[in-house]
C-alpha positions, 0 to 999 in steps of 0.5 A: 386432541381427544377423539370422540368415539364413533356414534353407534346406533345398535339396539341390543334387543333388536340385534339379539332378535336378528341373531336368533333369526339367523340361527334358524336360517342355518337350521332347516330342521328347526330348534328348541328353545334350549338349543337356541339358548345354547347356541346364542349363550342367552338365558333360557328365560330370555330366549323364551321371551324372544321366541314368543315375540317372533312367533306373534309377529309371524317370523317364527312358527312352533310345531307340536313338539316345541320345535321352532321354524322360520315363519311365513313373514320371513318367507314373504320378506325374502321373496319380496327382496329377491323379486325386487332385486331381480326385477330391477336388474332384469328390467333395466335393458328394456327400460333403457330401450323405452327411454331411447325410443320415446325420449321420455321418463321411464319408471319401474314400480313395485307395490307396497301396501296401498302404494306403488314405490319407484324402484328405478327411474330413467330421466328424459333427455328433454329439457322439460323433465319429470320431478320424481325420485326412486323410493317415493311412493304414490297412491294406487288409485290415481296413478297409471302404475297403481291402477295396473296393479289394482286391475290385475289383483285377484278378485278376493284381494281387490274386494279387500283392498278397495275399501282400504283406499282413501279415495280423494280428488287430488286434481279435477281429473281424479276418480271421486269414489270407488264406483268410478275407480272400479269402472276405470279398472275394468277399462284397464283390464280391457285395454291391457294398460292404464293411463294417468291423465293428470289424475295425480298431478296436473300437467303430467300424463302417464301410461303404464303396463303390468309386469307378471311374475312367475306365479302370474301375479302382478306386483310390479309395473312400468310406465312412460311419464311425460309433461302434458305438452308432449303427451296428447292422447293420440301419443299415449295410444301410440306408445301404449303398445311399446310399454305393453311389449316391454312389460311382457318381455320383462315378465318372461324374464321373471318366468311368466309363461304368457297365454294371452297377448299383451292386449288381451285380458282375462275377465275377472268375474261373471259380470265381466265375462257377460259384458265381454261376450256382448262387446265381442271381446 
């Protein structure tokens, strides 16, 4: 019997481009196009085409002396990869503790564009469970995990992101416009946590808290999710301090030096500062 060769999915141009990036990873002083051609054994004309495309995409930069260096896109991807790997590993003990304390589903999410992506999930031991999966993406504007990330964005970034959101009612409880969403985000900052009261899916409720990284940025969040029958509003309020405390503990593991308690907040702009003073916050 003749064996068929194992199918491969190599894309020659992609493999060459990745190989060139690896060369720059080993050359902290950068490389010229001629040096890249010598190391890769590719024609200089071919190398120039690859370098031009990598510069355009932000994976390489070129200085005034025609030396190429790794670009900001490589740095951003590397930082994101390290952060996500670390946060999953460092969070797991706290996620397990929450899972045992509440007997509900615990999610860990990271932001990806206009979505929050599940990177870890611990199922509830109860017979009635939540159907979600690692790798799934959910909208930022109508989920507790997403609203936390929006609420703690720098104001300039939030002003840019809000118009890009395609806000639509997924359930009768979903916010219907940006004005409603901004009011909700103010509430999240005031409370220090976010709730999803059947806003993404009917009969599902959720409470989420932010996770700060070493720069003080919130690109991740964790949540407790349960069926409506097990999560009345009074229970949401009871478990909120647990999720906040876990979020702060994970943040410390990531190198975040907290100045404020989990229930405090920093007003994002002058209007909020005035409202905070009037409210005695």
